[in-house]
C-alpha positions as CSV (number, residue, x, y, z in Angstrom):
1,X,76.6,112.3,22.2
2,X,76.4,115.4,20.0
3,X,78.2,118.7,20.9
4,X,75.8,121.6,20.6
5,X,76.2,123.8,17.6
6,X,73.7,126.4,18.8
7,X,74.9,129.9,18.0
8,X,74.9,132.1,21.1
9,X,76.4,135.5,21.7
10,X,79.7,135.2,23.7
11,X,78.2,137.1,26.6
12,X,75.0,135.1,26.7
13,X,75.1,132.2,29.2
14,X,73.6,128.9,28.4
15,X,71.7,129.1,31.7
16,X,70.7,132.3,33.5
17,X,68.8,132.7,36.7
18,X,67.5,136.0,37.9
19,X,65.6,136.5,41.2
20,X,64.9,132.8,41.5
21,X,62.7,132.0,44.5
22,X,61.1,128.7,45.5
23,X,59.4,127.1,48.6
24,X,59.8,123.6,49.8
25,X,57.2,122.1,52.2
26,X,55.7,125.5,52.8
27,X,59.0,127.2,53.7
28,X,60.9,129.6,51.4
29,X,64.0,127.8,50.4
30,X,65.5,130.1,47.7
31,X,65.5,133.9,48.0
32,X,66.2,135.9,44.8
33,X,69.1,133.7,43.4
34,X,71.0,135.1,40.5
35,X,73.3,132.6,38.7
36,X,74.9,132.2,35.3
37,X,76.4,129.1,33.6
38,X,78.3,129.6,30.4
39,X,78.4,127.1,27.6
40,X,81.1,124.5,28.3
41,X,81.6,125.5,32.0
42,X,81.6,123.4,35.1
43,X,79.9,125.6,37.7
44,X,79.7,124.5,41.4
45,X,77.1,125.5,44.0
46,X,78.5,124.7,47.4
47,X,77.1,125.2,50.9
48,X,76.2,123.4,54.1
49,X,73.4,121.0,54.4
50,X,70.1,122.8,54.2
51,X,71.4,125.7,52.2
52,X,68.9,125.1,49.3
53,X,71.2,123.4,46.8
54,X,68.9,120.5,45.9
55,X,65.9,122.9,45.7
56,X,67.9,125.0,43.3
57,X,68.3,122.1,40.8
58,X,64.8,120.9,41.2
59,X,63.6,124.5,40.5
60,X,65.6,124.7,37.3
61,X,64.4,121.2,36.2
62,X,60.7,122.3,36.5
63,X,59.9,120.1,39.4
64,X,58.4,122.9,41.6
65,X,56.6,126.2,41.3
66,X,59.1,129.1,41.2
67,X,59.2,132.9,41.2
68,X,61.7,134.9,39.1
69,X,63.4,133.9,35.8
70,X,65.0,130.8,34.5
71,X,66.3,131.1,30.9
72,X,68.0,128.2,29.1
73,X,69.5,128.7,25.7
74,X,67.4,131.9,25.4
75,X,64.2,130.1,26.3
76,X,62.2,131.0,29.5
77,X,61.5,127.9,31.5
78,X,59.5,129.2,34.4
79,X,56.2,127.8,33.1
80,X,57.5,124.8,31.1
81,X,56.7,121.3,32.4
82,X,59.6,119.1,33.6
83,X,59.4,116.6,30.8
84,X,59.7,119.4,28.2
85,X,62.6,120.9,30.0
86,X,64.3,117.6,29.8
87,X,63.7,117.3,26.1
88,X,65.1,120.8,25.6
89,X,68.4,119.4,26.9
90,X,68.5,119.8,30.7
91,X,69.4,116.6,32.5
92,X,69.3,116.0,36.3
93,X,71.0,113.4,38.3
94,X,69.0,113.6,41.6
95,X,70.3,113.3,45.1
96,X,70.1,109.6,46.2
97,X,70.2,108.5,42.5
98,X,66.6,107.2,42.4
99,X,67.3,104.2,40.2
100,X,64.9,101.4,39.6
101,X,66.6,99.0,42.1
102,X,65.0,95.7,40.8
103,X,65.6,96.5,37.2
104,X,68.9,95.6,35.5
105,X,71.6,98.1,34.6
106,X,70.6,97.8,30.9
107,X,66.9,98.5,31.6
108,X,67.8,101.5,33.8
109,X,69.9,102.9,30.9
110,X,67.2,102.2,28.3
111,X,64.6,103.9,30.4
112,X,66.8,107.0,30.3
113,X,66.4,107.1,26.6
114,X,62.6,106.4,26.7
115,X,61.6,110.0,25.8
116,X,64.1,110.3,23.0
117,X,62.8,109.8,19.4
118,X,64.2,108.3,16.3
119,X,66.6,105.4,15.4
120,X,69.5,107.2,17.2
121,X,67.9,107.1,20.6
122,X,70.3,104.4,21.9
123,X,73.4,105.9,20.4
124,X,74.6,107.5,23.7
125,X,75.0,104.0,25.2
126,X,78.4,103.6,23.6
127,X,79.6,106.8,25.1
128,X,78.2,105.8,28.5
129,X,80.2,102.5,28.3
130,X,83.4,104.5,27.4
131,X,82.9,106.7,30.5
132,X,81.9,103.8,32.8
133,X,83.2,100.4,31.6
134,X,81.9,98.8,34.8
135,X,78.4,99.3,33.6
136,X,78.9,97.3,30.5
137,X,80.4,94.5,32.6
138,X,77.3,94.5,34.8
139,X,74.6,95.0,32.3
140,X,72.4,92.1,33.5
141,X,72.8,92.9,37.2
142,X,70.0,94.5,39.1
143,X,70.8,98.0,40.1
144,X,70.3,97.2,43.8
145,X,73.3,94.8,43.7
146,X,75.7,97.5,42.6
147,X,78.1,99.3,45.0
148,X,77.4,103.0,45.8
149,X,79.9,104.2,43.3
150,X,78.6,102.0,40.6
151,X,75.0,103.1,41.3
152,X,76.2,106.7,40.9
153,X,77.8,105.8,37.6
154,X,74.5,104.3,36.5
155,X,72.5,107.4,37.6
156,X,74.9,109.6,35.6
157,X,74.8,107.2,32.6
158,X,71.0,107.2,32.7
159,X,70.9,111.0,32.5
160,X,73.4,111.0,29.7
161,X,71.0,108.8,27.7
162,X,68.8,111.9,27.3
163,X,71.6,113.6,25.4
164,X,71.6,116.7,27.7
165,X,73.4,120.0,26.8
166,X,73.3,120.9,30.5
167,X,73.8,118.1,33.1
168,X,72.9,119.0,36.7
169,X,74.4,116.7,39.4
170,X,73.0,116.7,43.0
171,X,75.6,115.5,45.5
172,X,77.2,113.0,43.3
173,X,79.7,111.9,46.0
174,X,76.9,111.0,48.5
175,X,77.2,107.4,49.8
176,X,80.4,106.7,47.9
177,X,83.6,105.3,49.3
178,X,86.2,108.1,49.5
179,X,88.6,106.3,47.1
180,X,85.8,106.4,44.4
181,X,85.0,110.1,44.7
182,X,88.0,111.1,42.6
183,X,86.8,108.6,39.9
184,X,83.4,110.3,39.8
185,X,84.9,113.8,39.6
186,X,87.3,112.7,36.8
187,X,84.3,111.3,34.9
188,X,82.5,114.6,35.3
189,X,85.5,116.4,33.8
190,X,85.5,113.9,30.8
191,X,81.7,114.6,30.3
192,X,82.5,118.3,30.0
193,X,85.1,117.6,27.4
194,X,82.4,115.8,25.4
195,X,80.6,119.2,25.1
196,X,78.2,118.9,28.0
197,X,77.9,121.9,30.3
198,X,77.9,121.0,34.0
199,X,76.1,122.4,37.1
200,X,77.0,120.5,40.2
201,X,75.9,121.0,43.8
202,X,78.0,119.4,46.5
203,X,79.1,119.5,50.2
204,X,82.6,118.2,49.4
205,X,84.3,121.5,48.9
206,X,87.9,120.6,47.9
207,X,87.1,117.9,45.3
208,X,84.3,119.9,43.7
209,X,86.2,123.2,43.4
210,X,89.2,121.3,42.0
211,X,87.2,120.6,38.8
212,X,84.9,123.6,38.7
213,X,85.6,126.8,36.7
214,X,83.5,129.0,39.0
215,X,81.5,128.6,42.1
216,X,78.6,130.1,44.0
217,X,78.3,129.8,47.8
218,X,74.7,129.3,49.0
219,X,73.6,130.0,52.5
220,X,70.0,129.7,53.7
221,X,68.8,130.0,50.1
222,X,70.8,133.1,49.2
223,X,74.0,133.5,47.2
224,X,76.5,135.0,49.6
225,X,79.6,134.8,47.4
226,X,80.6,133.8,43.8
227,X,83.8,133.9,41.8
228,X,86.5,131.7,40.3
229,X,86.7,128.4,42.1
230,X,90.3,128.9,43.2
231,X,89.3,132.1,45.0
232,X,86.5,130.4,46.8
233,X,88.7,127.5,47.7
234,X,91.4,129.7,49.2
235,X,89.1,132.0,51.1
236,X,89.3,130.9,54.8
237,X,86.4,133.1,55.8
238,X,84.2,131.4,53.3
239,X,85.2,128.0,54.5
240,X,84.6,128.8,58.1
241,X,81.5,131.1,57.9
242,X,79.5,129.4,55.1
243,X,80.8,125.9,54.8
244,X,81.5,125.0,58.4
245,X,85.2,124.1,57.6
């Protein structure tokens, strides 16, 4: 999986949102969201259920009509179709994983590389197996036979087959046994060390802020606080008022 060599000014983020708005099922879900993700960062977006976290990722990925500005690596994305945004290097692991349940692990991974071109399209497979050895052990198994944690590994692995520069993860701990959540978070840290920038939305505050550099708190579609993860994690007012903790 190549590490990007794109030259960018130090103060220019890889992803920049300005005044981002979006509606979901006829209701305004995002209200003027400003957010930056620098090259090489793990940035968390945290908030209660219904805060607009999933809508935020879908808006960036081009899966819905938006207002405002989304700029990735200097390129405006507001009117770019989803498949082209993916080819530009933005990968999304959706909430609920959305695997092909009756296809094998191998076929799910190969489908992740479907839009890639050239003889190197399957090269990321080796890296996926290094990150998630269980997937290599279960190559011939149907996705529906995997545990929740293994399915999440497969969903992340499939996204990595697109060779993203920015990987967006929507509730990666959902439906996973508590003892496996730390494994998934550790894998996310390893992915960052490979040169992939991470944007993660989660309800699990402690585990997510432990691995993130910075965080944004989202409430009813608005950013109500942002800052270094340690400051967010230690702010009792934030935990009580915005996260229900």
